[in-house]
N, C-alpha and C positions, 0 to 999 in steps of 0.2 A: 402344232402349238409351239411357238417360237421359244427358244431358251433364253434366259436372262444371263447365262454364264458368259463372260468374255471369251471370244473365240479368236484363234489365230488365223493367219492366211492358210490356204491349202498348202500341203507339201509341194515341193517341186515335182513337176510331171516326171513320171518314171521312177520316183523314189518314195512311193507311198508305204510300202512294206518296211523299207529302211527307216522311214520317219517314225513309224510306230516303235520299232525296236530301239532306235537311238534316243528318241525323246523319253521313252519310259525308263530306260537305263539312267539317263541324265537326271530325271526327276527323282527316282529312287535314291540316287546318291546325294542329291541336293537336300532331300528330306532326312538324310542320315539313317536310312533303314538298311540294316545289315543282312547279308545273305552269306553265311559262312560255309566253306567247303565241308567242314565236319558235320554241319547240320544237314547238308544235302546227302552226304554219304550215309548218315544215320537213317534218313528217310528211305533212300533207295534200297538199303540192305535190311530194312525192317521187315518183320513178318507181316505187318499190316500192308505194306506195298507188295512184297513178293508173292504173298498168298492170294492177292485179289486183282492185281493189275491186268492180267490177261483176260480174266472173266469180266471185270467191271468196265474196262476201257472200250469194250464193244457195245456198251449200253447207251447208244447215242439218242435213242428216243425218236428216230426218224423213220420207223416203219409204220405205215398208216393203214388202218382197216377201211380203206376207201377204194372205190373203183373209178379210176380216172378215164374219161373218154379219149384223151390224147396225152402224149408225153408233155406237150406244151401246157396242158391243163395241170398236170402234176407239178411242173416247174413253177407255174403261177401260184399254186397252193403253197408250195415250199417257200416261195419268195415272200408271200404275205405272212406266213408263219414266222419267218425270220424278221420281217419288218416289225411285227408286233411282239417280238421276243424281249419284252421288258416287264415291268410290274413287280420286280423283286422287292421293292420297298413297301409293297402292300401284301406281303406274304402272310402276316398274322391276321389282318382283317379278312383276307380271302379265305384262309383256313376257317375262321370263325363262321363265315357265312356259307361256304360251299364245301368245306372239308378237304379242299385241295389247295396246293401251293400255286405260285405264279405261273410256272411253265405248264403245269397240267391244266390250269384254267385257260391260258392262252391257246393251248392245243385244242381243248374242247370248244372254245369259242370259234376258232378257225374251222374246225370240223363242221360246226353248225352253219357257218357262212357258206361252206361248200355244199352241204346237203340242201340248204334252203335255196341256193342258187340253182342246183340241179333239178329241184322239183317245182320251183316257183316260176313266175313269169319273167323275172329279171335277175341278172347275176350281180350279187353284191361283191363279187371278186373281180369285176371288170373295172376299168378306170372310171367309167361313168357311174357304175353302181357304188363304188367306194365313196363317191362324193355325196351320195344320198343317205348314207346310214346316219341315223340320229343317235343322240345319247340315250334316249329311251330304248331304242332297239338294242343297243349294246348292253344296257342293263338287263333287259328282258332275256336276251340270248345267254348272257353270263349267269343269270339267276341271282343277281345281287340287288340289295336294296340301297338306293342312293338318297334316302331320306334319313334325317335324324330328328328326334323329338326333343323339344325344349319347353320349359315352362312358359306359359303365356305371360306377356309383359305386364298386363294389367288385371287379368282374371285369375285369382288364386285357384289352384287345383286343376286348371285346364292346361293341357299340353298341345302344342302345335307342331306339325311336321314341316320340315323345309328341306330343300335340296342342298345337301352339305355333307361333309365327312369324307373319309378317304376313298370310299367306293365311288362317290360322285366325282371326285377328282380323277380317279383312274378311268372311269368310263368316258369322261371328257377328253382325256389324253388319247385313248384308243380311237374315239370318233374323230378327233382332230387330226391324228396321224393318218388315218384312212382318207379323210377328205383332202388333206394337203397333198398326199401322194397321188391320189386319183387326179387331182387338178394338174399336177406337174406332168403326169403321164399323158393326159388328154391334150394338154397344150403342146406336147412334143410329138403327138401323133401316134402314140402307142395304145392299143386297145386294152392292155392290162400290164401288170408288173412283170409277169413271166415273159412276155414278148420283149420287154426292155432288157431283162436279165439275159435272155438268149442273145440279144444284140451285143450286150456287154461282153459275153463270153467269146465273141468272134474277134475281139480286139487283139491285134497282133498275134493271132493264132498261127500255129504251124502244125499242119496235119490235124490230129485230134487233140493237141495240147493248146490250152489257152494261157495267156499271160496272167498270172495272179496279180501282179502289180497293176497292169492296165485295166483289168476287170474291176479291181478294188477302186481305182481312181475314178472310173466312169460312174460306178454306183454312188460313191461319196459326193462327187460333184453334182450329180443330178438330183438326188433324193435327200431333202433336209433331215429326215429321221435317221439317216446313216452317218451324219456328220458329228461323230462322237469325238470331239476335240475341245480343248480349252486352253486358256492362258492362266498359269498359276504363277503369280508374282512376276508376270512378264515373260515367263518361260512356256513355250508351246509344248503341249502334250497331245499325242494322237493315240486313240485306242481302237476306234472303228470296229467295236465288238460285233455288232449285228451284221455288218457287211461281210466281215471275215467269216462269221458263222454261216451265212448264206452260201458263200463260195465253197466252203468245206462241205456243207450239206449237199450241194450239187455233186461234189466229188463222191460222197458216200452213196447217194442215190443212183447216180448214172455212170460213175467211173468204172464200175466192174464190168460193164458191157463190152463185148468184143468190138462192137460198132456203136459207140455212144452217140446219142442224138444231138449232142452239143459238144463243142470243144471243152475239154475238161482240164482245169488248171492243176498243177502239182502243188498241193497244199501241205506237203510234209514239213516244210520249213516256215509255214505261216505262223505269225504270232498267235498266242492263245486268245480266246474270246473272253476277255476279262469282264467279270461282273462283280457281285458282292460275295459270291460263294468262294471263288478261287483265292482271293487274298485272305479272307477270313480263315479258311481251312489251312492255308500255308502258315498263318500266324499260329494257329492251334497246334500244328504239327512241327513247330519249331524252326521252320525254314526262314520265314520273315521275322527278323528280330527288331522289335519296336522299342527296345529299352532305352535307346538314345535318340529316338526319332524326334524331329521337330514338328511344328504345326499342331502341337498338343496331342500328338498321336501316341505318345509313350504310355498313356493311361487308358487307351481305348479298350484293350482286352487285358484287364489287370490280372486275371487268373490264368492267362496262357503262358506256356513256356516253362513251368516248373518241372523238375526232374520226375516227380511222382506222376504228374499228369501225362507227360510225354511217354513215360514207360508204359502206361495203360493204353494210350492212343496208338502207339507204334507197335504194340503187341498184336498178335492175331486175335480176332474175336473168338468167343467160345465155339462157334461153328463158322469158320472163316470162309468156307466155300458155299455156304447156303444163303441165298438171298433172304433179306428180312421178310417176314410174313406180311401179307397184304391185309392187315387188320386196321380197323378204325383207330386213328391216333388222336391224342389231344392236340389242340392248336400249339404250335411252337412258341417258344419264348422270344419276345422281341429283342433284338440286339442293340448295340449302341447306335444312336442316331448321329450321323456325321454331316458336316457341311459338304457342299459340292467339291470344294478344293481338297478336303481330306479324302473324300471318296476317290477322286481322280488320282491322288498320290498313292493310295493303297492299291488301286487297280493297276496303275503303272508299275508299282513294285512287283505285283504278281506276274505281269508280262515279263519283266526282266528276270525274276526268280526262276520262271519256267525255262527261259533261255539258258540260264546258268545250270539248271538241273540237267537239261539235255546235253549241254556241253560237257559237264562233269561225267555223265554216263558214257559219252563218246570217248573221253580221254582216260577213263579209269584203266589201270593196269589189269589186263585180263587175267594175268597169271595169279592175281590175288583173289580171283572169284572162283567159287565152285562151279562145276560144269553146268549145273541146273539153274544158275542165275546169270550166266553170261549173256542171256538175251537182253539184259537191261541196256547193253550198248546200242541196241537197235530201236529204242523207244523214240517216238516222234513227238513233236510239240502238240499236234491235235490229239493224239492218243493220251498224252499226259493231261491235257485239258479235260478230256472226257472222263478220265479216271478221277480227277479231283472233283469234278462236278457230280459224277454218279456215285462215288464212294461216300459223299456227304449224305446221300439218301440210303445207302446200302447198309450201313451199320447203325444200330440203334443209338450207340453212344455218340457217333458222329452227328446224327440228326439232332441231338440235344445241344450241340455246340452253337454258340451265338454267331450270327452273321450280322455284319454292320447293315444299317438301314439308311437309304437315301430315297426319299420320295421326290416328286416334282421333276422327274426325268423320264425320257422315252428311250434312253440308251441302254439300259440293263434292268 
């Protein structure tokens, strides 16, 4: 489903990672969003961070209870899961209908595609199969209703159902993304997305190491749903969240092997996979300061940043090392609804803030740290990303924090 957001030219070949970091930094500064060293230090040395980082930053959600017939089959599954890793703007209606959030629904949906492909007559995870999936199939597999009822225009007391509402829009975007990607793959001669990703990983590889930049470039240039970029007042910004997530997921799933089946990129310096969770949480934790921000962003999170609230959020929870119980939860509260430009600005600010956090951690005077916290000098960007994303679910008080909302996108 084509985006209506103005898009820039692709970055120069060989400079895709740099384009993400540089464009996000420039846009954050243009929008006058502050990231102060004292706010970074306060977060890094807080009980909330120190007591949970090592435990929570390994909660990547990429362990699957599935039996894959081949390694290429697992790579294909992982690739499609990454392709469909969006729907954050539909978090509240998804919770209302399924009791699960965006990521858990997309995971369950992709599991169902795999299982039905393994037991049925045709594979919905192949390039050909992706083009056949209908909106009705998507809705049935997800278990959501795509109808809304409205009063009949001329008959009092009678309601009629029609295809409409947020779930209808979401299933349309999922179906359209699968169809579009399947068509691209088939036209290029690839049987499935995993085969294409395996080919991307061979780009400029040396031994078992793949080039992060070259892999990212090939993914973004080929697949429209990976082209997460925009023009904001004529200034290009590149995020490429899902493509970067996919490359790091490959590193997590296959990189630990002594003889990995595919060339594995070094993702330790990859930009974070920016969505709506990272910037929202960084605002609530006092790292992103919107008080002087332009684009009417200064009033987006009016209750964030107070000393009283920060003291609570940066303190250790009552049982800091115990995961939140898996009990049925009430649907979350919807956050502020943003424009596409505002969302890109906050997402860009989160990318740059994470760069600054890791830079601060690297450069901190180790003599000022206690021995048991000197490990913060070794944190990586992907680990910081996973901590921010996972800790937002880990603590009950963090789960209640508002996240901004943007629908009509397939990028996060």
